[in-house]
C-alpha positions in Angstrom: 44.0 37.0 50.3 44.3 34.7 53.4 42.0 31.8 52.4 43.4 29.8 49.5 40.6 27.2 49.9 38.1 29.9 49.0 40.0 30.6 45.8 40.0 26.9 45.0 36.2 26.8 45.3 35.9 29.5 42.6 38.4 27.9 40.4 36.3 24.7 40.5 33.2 26.8 39.8 34.9 28.3 36.7 36.0 24.9 35.6 32.5 23.4 36.1 30.9 26.1 34.0 33.5 25.6 31.3 32.8 21.8 31.4 29.0 22.5 31.0 29.7 24.6 27.9 32.1 22.1 26.4 29.7 19.2 27.1 26.7 20.9 25.4 28.7 22.5 22.6 30.1 19.1 21.6 26.6 17.7 21.4 25.4 20.3 18.9 23.7 22.7 21.4 23.8 26.5 20.6 24.3 28.9 23.4 22.0 32.0 23.4 21.0 34.9 25.6 17.4 35.8 26.4 15.9 38.9 28.2 16.5 39.5 31.9 13.7 42.1 32.0 10.3 40.6 31.1 6.7 41.9 30.9 5.5 38.6 32.3 7.5 36.5 34.8 7.1 32.9 33.6 8.8 29.4 33.5 8.6 28.7 37.3 6.5 29.1 40.4 8.3 32.0 42.2 7.8 35.6 43.4 9.5 38.0 41.0 11.4 41.2 41.6 9.4 44.1 40.1 11.0 47.1 38.4 9.7 50.0 36.2 10.5 51.0 32.7 10.3 54.8 32.4 10.1 55.1 28.6 7.5 52.3 28.1 5.7 53.4 31.3 5.1 49.8 32.4 6.1 47.5 35.3 8.7 44.9 34.3 9.9 41.8 36.1 13.4 40.3 36.6 13.3 36.9 35.0 12.5 33.9 37.3 13.5 31.4 34.6 14.8 31.3 31.0 12.4 28.6 30.0 9.7 30.3 28.0 12.0 32.2 25.7 14.2 29.2 25.1 11.2 27.1 24.1 10.2 29.9 21.7 13.6 29.3 20.0 12.7 25.6 19.7 9.5 26.7 17.9 11.7 29.0 15.7 13.8 26.0 14.5 16.9 26.1 16.8 16.6 22.4 17.8 19.3 22.3 20.5 19.6 25.4 22.6 20.9 26.4 26.1 21.6 29.4 28.3 23.8 29.9 31.3 22.5 32.9 33.2 21.5 34.6 36.3 17.9 34.1 37.7 16.2 36.4 40.2 13.5 35.3 42.7 12.2 37.5 45.5 12.0 34.8 48.1 13.6 33.6 51.3 17.3 33.2 52.0 18.9 30.1 53.5 21.8 27.7 52.9 20.1 26.6 49.7 18.7 29.8 48.3 20.1 33.2 47.3 17.8 35.9 45.6 20.0 35.7 42.5 21.5 32.5 41.4 22.9 30.8 38.2 21.3 28.1 36.1 21.9 26.4 32.8 18.7 25.6 31.0 18.8 23.5 27.8 16.2 22.2 25.4 16.4 19.5 22.7 13.9 18.9 20.0 12.8 15.3 19.4 13.8 14.2 22.9 12.0 13.5 26.2 12.6 13.4 29.9 14.3 10.1 29.7 16.9 11.6 27.3 17.3 14.5 29.8 18.0 12.0 32.6 20.7 10.3 30.6 22.2 13.7 29.7 22.1 15.1 33.3 23.7 11.9 34.7 26.5 12.0 32.1 27.1 15.7 32.6 27.4 15.7 36.4 29.4 12.5 36.7 31.8 13.5 33.9 32.3 16.8 35.6 33.3 15.1 38.9 35.7 12.8 37.1 37.3 15.6 35.0 37.6 18.2 37.8 38.1 16.0 40.8 39.4 12.8 39.2 36.9 10.6 41.1 33.2 9.7 41.2 33.3 9.7 45.1 32.7 13.1 46.6 32.2 14.3 50.2 29.2 16.5 50.8 27.2 17.5 53.9 28.9 14.7 55.9 28.1 12.0 53.4 30.2 10.2 50.8 28.3 10.6 47.5 28.8 8.0 44.7 28.4 9.7 41.3 29.2 6.6 39.4 26.7 6.5 36.5 23.6 4.3 36.9 21.6 6.4 39.4 18.3 4.9 40.6 15.0 6.2 39.1 11.9 6.2 41.2 8.4 7.7 40.5 7.3 10.1 43.2 4.5 7.7 44.1 7.0 4.9 44.5 9.2 7.0 46.7 6.3 8.0 48.9 5.1 4.4 49.2 8.6 3.3 50.1 9.1 5.8 52.8 5.6 6.6 54.1 3.7 3.4 53.2 0.9 5.4 51.3 0.1 3.9 47.9 -1.2 6.9 46.0 -1.7 4.9 42.8 -4.4 3.0 44.6 -6.2 6.2 45.7 -8.6 7.8 43.3 -10.4 10.6 45.2 -9.0 14.0 46.3 -10.6 13.6 49.8 -9.0 10.2 50.5 -5.6 11.4 49.3 -5.6 14.5 51.5 -6.8 12.4 54.5 -4.0 9.9 53.9 -1.4 12.7 53.8 -2.8 14.4 57.0 -2.7 11.0 58.8 1.0 10.9 58.3 1.4 14.5 59.7 1.7 16.3 56.4 0.6 19.9 56.5 -2.0 20.6 53.8 -3.0 24.0 55.1 -3.0 26.7 52.3 -2.7 24.1 49.6 -5.5 23.2 47.2 -6.9 19.8 48.5 -6.2 17.7 45.4 -4.8 14.2 44.9 -1.7 15.7 43.1 -1.0 18.2 45.8 -1.4 15.6 48.5 1.2 13.3 46.7 3.6 16.2 46.2 3.4 17.5 49.8 4.0 14.0 51.2 7.1 13.8 49.1 8.3 17.4 49.8 7.7 17.3 53.5 8.5 13.7 54.4 10.7 12.0 51.7 12.9 14.5 50.0 15.4 14.9 52.8 15.9 11.1 53.0 17.3 10.9 49.4 21.1 11.0 50.0 22.6 9.2 47.0 21.8 10.6 43.5 18.2 9.7 42.8 15.9 10.7 40.0 12.3 11.3 41.1 9.9 11.0 38.2 6.3 11.5 37.3 5.3 14.6 39.2 1.6 15.5 39.5 0.0 17.9 37.0 -1.0 20.2 39.8 2.6 21.2 40.4 3.9 21.0 36.9 2.1 23.6 34.7 4.6 23.3 31.8 5.2 19.6 31.6 3.6 17.0 29.3 1.0 14.7 30.7 1.8 11.1 31.1 -0.1 9.0 28.5 -0.4 6.3 31.2 -2.0 8.5 33.9 -3.4 12.0 33.1 -2.9 13.0 36.8 0.9 12.8 36.3 3.5 14.4 34.0 6.7 13.2 32.4 8.9 15.2 34.7 11.8 14.5 37.0 14.0 16.1 39.6 17.4 14.9 40.7 18.1 14.8 44.5 21.4 14.4 46.3 21.7 14.8 50.1 18.1 16.0 50.2 18.9 18.8 47.8 17.1 19.3 44.4 19.9 19.6 41.8 17.9 20.0 38.7 14.4 19.8 37.2 13.4 18.5 33.8 10.5 17.3 31.7 9.0 16.3 28.4 7.8 19.8 27.4 4.1 20.5 27.1 3.6 21.4 23.4 -0.2 21.2 23.3 -1.4 24.9 23.1 -4.9 24.0 24.3 -3.7 22.1 27.3 -1.1 24.9 28.0 -3.8 27.6 28.0 -6.0 25.6 30.4 -3.0 25.1 32.8 -2.2 28.9 32.6 -5.9 29.6 33.4 -5.6 27.3 36.4 -2.5 29.2 37.5 -4.2 32.5 37.1 -7.1 31.3 39.4 -4.5 30.3 42.0 -2.9 33.7 41.7 -6.2 35.5 42.2 -6.7 33.4 45.4 -3.5 34.9 46.7 -0.7 32.5 45.4 2.0 35.1 44.5 4.2 32.3 43.1 1.6 31.0 40.5 2.2 31.7 36.8 0.6 34.5 34.8 -1.2 34.0 31.5 1.4 34.3 28.7 -0.6 34.7 25.5 2.6 35.1 23.4 4.0 31.8 24.5 0.7 30.0 23.8 0.7 31.6 20.4 4.2 30.2 19.8 2.9 26.7 20.7 0.1 27.2 18.2 2.6 27.6 15.4 4.0 24.2 16.6 6.7 23.0 18.9 8.2 19.6 18.2 8.3 17.0 21.0 11.0 18.5 23.2 13.0 17.5 26.3 14.1 20.3 28.7 16.4 20.4 31.7 17.4 23.1 34.2 20.4 22.7 36.5 21.4 24.8 39.4 25.0 25.8 38.9 25.5 26.9 42.5 24.3 23.7 44.0 26.4 21.6 41.6 29.4 23.6 42.7 28.4 23.1 46.4 28.5 19.4 45.7 31.9 19.5 43.9 33.5 21.7 46.6 31.9 20.2 49.7 30.3 23.5 50.7 27.2 23.5 52.9 26.0 27.0 52.0 25.2 28.6 48.7 26.8 31.8 49.9 30.1 30.1 49.9 30.0 29.4 46.2 28.8 32.8 45.0 31.5 35.5 44.8 29.2 38.4 46.0 26.2 36.8 47.8 23.3 39.0 48.8 23.8 40.5 52.3 22.3 43.1 54.5 24.1 46.4 54.4 26.3 47.1 57.4 24.1 50.0 58.7 
């Protein structure tokens, strides 16, 4: 009632979601709805909320992503598909995270992660121009330039640029982990592999240095159980994340469509889960079966609606862009 700037934030949020729909609809994407209650939580590394279905007498999970159902629809012949919906993750709360948040996930057959980079850049920059009338936005004390033509760096290039470690010249797990620890990277509780060492170096030491829009590509297989391997280096995947002001704005990859490789990756995730990693994926036999029928080469992209709205409204906390954020009860 007394804060018109708050109302303006949610008007911009509404306009942004409308922009996303118009943008995708005009490119032949079909909007769908997939289940919120799942028998297996999949599509991301995250702790789920667990509930109980009385009639079926089974535990069920609030969805942690829409990915695996949307990719089943690609298998089913819907070649451009998207969903805007609520996601639930039973994790920590801070200025970037709320237990329930909104994403748009989209999948396009006969595309790859390069196509998704082009699409993401066009979607976000055109939203700024349409809603704000400019590519220059203020966020977290920085002037962000959303003019198209954002830099694209591999994760290894970014780590070499900021830390001086050339992971592409390192072959053994032991040497990679030692190099990471020498730079003060915490590897405790992480499987000591080359890929995890590269990822932890980036996550702990580089991510927050990326102020202007930057695509970070070619993530390790170890942290990308659903992404297609790079034909140039089997340790890496055709995946990217977009970072602005040290915040991850979206995640995308050339989708893994090899059912044998996917089963092996799920098995690896199950092993991690048995060792105590509550965020690791479960085995999803139904999804592997779908891949056995055949999924065409596909590009997929997930965008955090809330963080995009934070950027467009110059808000520093995710709670300021969600109408009813999760809060402790007064008593």
